[in-house]
C-alpha positions in Angstrom: 100.7 123.6 102.8 104.1 122.0 103.2 107.2 124.2 103.7 109.2 124.3 100.4 106.0 123.7 98.1 104.4 126.4 96.0 101.1 126.2 94.0 101.4 126.5 90.3 98.7 126.5 87.5 99.6 123.8 84.9 97.6 122.4 82.1 97.6 118.7 81.9 95.6 116.6 79.3 92.5 115.0 80.8 93.7 111.3 80.0 97.0 112.0 81.9 94.9 113.2 84.9 92.8 110.2 84.8 95.9 107.9 84.5 97.5 109.8 87.5 94.3 109.4 89.6 94.1 105.9 88.8 97.5 105.0 89.6 97.6 107.1 92.8 94.4 105.2 93.9 96.1 101.6 93.1 99.3 102.8 95.2 97.0 104.3 97.9 98.7 107.6 97.7 97.5 111.2 96.8 97.3 112.7 93.3 100.0 115.2 94.3 102.5 112.7 95.4 102.1 110.8 92.2 102.3 113.7 89.9 105.5 114.8 91.6 107.0 111.3 91.4 106.3 111.5 87.5 107.6 115.1 87.3 110.9 114.0 89.0 111.1 111.2 86.4 111.6 108.5 89.1 109.9 105.4 88.4 110.5 101.8 89.8 110.1 100.2 86.5 113.0 98.3 84.9 113.2 99.7 81.5 114.1 97.4 78.6 117.3 99.2 77.8 118.3 99.0 81.4 117.5 95.4 81.5 119.1 94.5 78.3 122.2 96.4 79.6 122.2 94.5 82.8 121.9 91.2 81.1 124.9 92.0 78.9 126.9 92.7 82.0 125.9 89.5 83.5 126.7 87.5 80.5 130.1 89.2 80.2 130.9 88.4 83.9 129.8 84.7 83.6 131.8 84.1 80.5 134.9 85.9 82.0 134.8 84.0 85.3 134.0 80.7 83.4 137.1 81.1 81.0 139.2 83.1 83.2 139.2 86.0 80.7 139.8 89.1 82.7 139.3 91.4 79.7 135.7 90.3 79.7 135.4 91.3 83.2 136.9 94.4 82.7 134.4 95.1 79.8 131.5 94.1 82.0 132.9 96.8 84.5 133.0 99.2 81.7 129.5 98.6 80.6 128.2 98.9 84.3 130.1 102.2 84.4 128.3 103.4 81.4 125.0 102.2 82.6 125.3 104.0 85.8 126.4 107.3 84.0 123.2 107.1 81.9 120.7 106.5 85.0 122.3 109.3 87.2 121.8 112.0 84.6 
């Protein structure tokens, strides 16, 4: 067993176990690594909210640059700060 780990009993629905096993196999990793990744809530998927916010920021930047409107660029920065605050929590 790795240092800093502890075995725990945990009830997991069978369909979730099957999904974790399938994903782990597809990623060529272990069940434990995939389960731990999910428990930590880390995923490499771009969620729709994240994608929509990112597009809004890009649009504000383009419009601000093309029109010379510094307020739009500042608004884009504020939106970016909000997005980072939400993803860091």
